[in-house]
N, C-alpha and C positions, 0 to 999 in steps of 0.2 A: 324592115329590120331596124332601122334607126329611131321609127318610131316605140318598137317594141322595146328596145333598149333605154330609151328617154322614160318610159313606162317603169322599168325596172327602178332606175334611179329615184324616180317620185314616190314609187312605193318603198326605198328605203328612207328616203327623207319622212314621209308619212308616219313609218314605224318610230323613227326618233323624235318628232314632235309630239306623238302620242306619249312615249315614252318620259319625255323631258318635260312636256307641259306647256314648252315655250318654242315660239319660232326663232325668237333672236338666240336662246342658248344653243339651238340646233345650227344655226347660221355660225355661230363662232365656232363650234366642234367642227364643221366642214369647211371652214376657213371662206365662206361666200357672204351674201348678205340676207337679211331679213324678207326684203322682197322678193328675192329669188327662192327661198325657201317657200314663201306663200305662195308664188306663183306655181310651185311643183304641185301642191296640194291643191290648188283651183285648176290645174290641167287633169288632175286625176278625177276631179268631181266632175268637170265638164266630160272627160271621156266616159265616166260611168254613167253621167246623167243622174247623179245623188248627191245629196250633202253628207259630206263624210265627219265634218267637224262642227260644233257651235261654238263661235268664237264671241267671247265678250271681254270686257277690260279687265276681268279678274281672273278668269281661267279659260280653258278649251275642255269642253265635252264631247265625247263621241256620240253620233247618234247611233239608232239602233243598227242601221246599215253600216256605220262605221265601226262598230264592233266587230260585225262579221267579216269585214273587209281586212280589219287589223288581225284578225286571227288566222285567215287565209294568207296574208302576205307574210306573215312571220313562217308557215309551213313552206310557202314558195322560195323564199329568200333561201331558207336554210338548206334547203332542196338544190338550190342554184348552186350555193357554196360548196357544199359536199361534191356535188359532180364536178364542178372545176377543178376542186382539191384533187381529185381523183386520177387526174390526166395532166399530160405535157409538163411544161414548165410552172404550171400551179401546185404540183407535187412538192416543189420546194417553199418553204415556210417563207412568206413574203407579206408587204403591205404594213400598214401603219396598227401597232400595238398599243393599246391603251391600257396602262398600270397604275394601279393605286397602291401605295403602302405607308405605314406610320412614317412620321417625319424622322426620328432619329434611325431607326432601321434602315431607311432608305440613304441616309446620308452614311452610314457606316457599313453597310452589308450590301445594297443593292447597286449604287452608283458605282463604289470601285469596281464592281463586276461588269458593269455594262459595256464597257470597250471590248473585253472578250467575248460577249455574247454577241455583239453587232461584227465583231470581226470574222465569228464563227458564222453568221446568218446576214450577210452585207445585204440582202433584199428587204430587210425588216427595219423599220423605224418606230422607234419607242416614243410615246409620250408620256412619261412619267409625272402622276400627280400623289404630293406627298402629303398628307393629312393624318392627324391623330383622330379623326372622327370617322366612324364607321359609314362611310358613304352610301347612299343606294346605286349599285353598279346599274340596274337598268336606268333610272334617271340621268346620271352622270355619262352614260354611253361608255362604261369601261368594260373592257375584255377580261379583265382578271384583277385581283385586289391579292395582297398578301394580309393575312392578317396573324396576330399572336395572339394565343388562347382559344379556347372552346369555340366551335362555330355550330350554334343551334338555329340558323335561320334556313326552314325547309326548301326555301327557293333557290338554295345554292347547293352547289356541289363544291367538296372540300376535298384536296389532297393534300395529305400531309407532307413537307418538303423538309422539315428539319425540326429541332426543339431547342428551346431557348433555355439554356442552364443558367441558374441564377446564384448570386453568392451575396452574403451578408457584409457588408464594407463600409469602411470610414477612414478618414484620415489619419496620418500619421500623429498630426497636431492636434486632432480631436481628442484620440486615446491617450495621448500624453495628459492631457488634460483632465479627462474624464474616465481613463482607466478602461480595459475591455471585459465587454460581457463572455461569461464563460459556459452558460446555457442560456436558450432563449428566455427563460423567463427572466433574466437580467436585464433584458431590453426594457423593462418597464422603468428603469432607472436611469435611462438615456435618452437623449434627444433625439427621435426617430423621424425621418424624413419620408413622406407618405407620397407615393406617386399615385394620385386621384383616379387614375383610369382603371387601375386594377380592379378586379372584380369583388375581391375579398376587401377591399379598402384598407383600413388602418389593422385588418386582423392578419398577421403574417403567419404563414403556415410552413414547418420544417419537418422534413423525414429523417427519422433517426432508427439505429438500430432496434430500438423498442416501438416503433410505430410512428404515427403521425402527432406533431407537437403544436400547438395553436396559441399565441401569444397576442394581446391587443397591445398595441403600441400608440404612443402620443408623444408629438411634437410641436414646436411653433412654427417650423413650415413644411407648406404641403404644395405640389403642383402636378399639373396634367401632362407636362413634357418630360421625357427622359433626360434629355440633354439639361434641363434646368435642375434636374434630380442630381445628374453626374457634376454639374457645376458647384451645387451646395455643398455635396460631400467633399469635393476638392477643397473649398473654400474652409473647411473643418466646422462646419455646422453640427453635424450629429453623423448618425448611421443610417443608412438605407440597403433595402434589399434589391438589387440591379442583375439586369443580363450581365453576364460576362462579356458580351460582343460590346457592351457599353464602355468599357473601362478605358477605351482610348490608346493613346501611344504610349511608349515606353515612359516617358517623363511623367505621364500623368500616373501610371501603374507605381511608378517608384515613391509616388505621396501618398499611395493608399495600402491599406492591410485588409485583407479578407480575416474575418473572425468566424466563430461557429462553425469550423469547419467539419466538426463531427455531427453536423445538424444541416442538411442541405435543403435550401428552401425549394418548394416544389416546382419542378420544370414546367414550361408552359409550351405548349405545341405551335408550330409555325404552320399556317396552310396557306394554300393558293387556291382561292375561291373564284368561282366562275358559274354563270347563272344557269339553274337548271332548264333543260327543255330546249338548250340553243346548240348549235351544232359547233363542236369543239374543233376549232380551224388548227392547222399546222403550226401557226406561229403561236398558239398558245400552248399546244402540247409541249413544242420544244422549249419554250421557258420556262414551263414547270419542271421539265427533264433537268434543262441546264441548272437550275437551282438546288434540285436534290442532289444532282452529283456533286456540285461546288459544295454544297452545305456539309456532305459527307467528310469533306476534308478540314472540316472548320471545328474544332472541339466546342466553341462557344455556341455553335448552332446546329451540331450534329445530333443524330437520333440515338 
């Protein structure tokens, strides 16, 4: 029995090595050493009497036997996880949950709610990775990611958990100096601060009673981070289209003014995404449900 359990752990390590493409990355993820992970793979190869991986200084490559074994390992471990989750204490959400989300959204919307989530599910541990890059969930070993905007990756299953409501905003000091735009086309005469990770770039879209309005804006500052955009607006640099949830504390809001209220910047969906074809664990399901219910109560991220 012990040998069988050891083989299961070796299979888990093998899958992660294949997905991450690195022994050392998996060692860091599992909080162990690179030689330990390497030994687990070697143990599997000895037991099966086949070579699963071709190792080189540049990359790892699966052999034909390794490809077949990898596919079967995924199926076996999913069945084991599903069976364990169906009975006894395993029915309770538990274990380490690796979650990825954008930096500003994590700071302002995720982290403030984590204590409530962990109080509710004390057997779960969360490893939060905040990055504005769309990381590969498989390669990085993420259970779940929160992404703002449409999801077009067919390898992912996306659950809509909220909506980012957005506004056109500037500081009081900027408007005292430059005046306020009355219609979207007025933005061409203003210094506009562009968030470069937005799919539409410097084309801002507004919804109005007469339909969609698009305006191409320009300015002397742009950034790929939402917090940087907010700080630039607060400094009086110009106008930006930002999420409502980014406005910050009351002190910040007192310095800001929303303009073009009759023209709603196109809202952006918020999705929780996970890998297609993998067993959806109880911990993943309960985190998705938690954020759906939490965001219903927040006008900045509610549907």
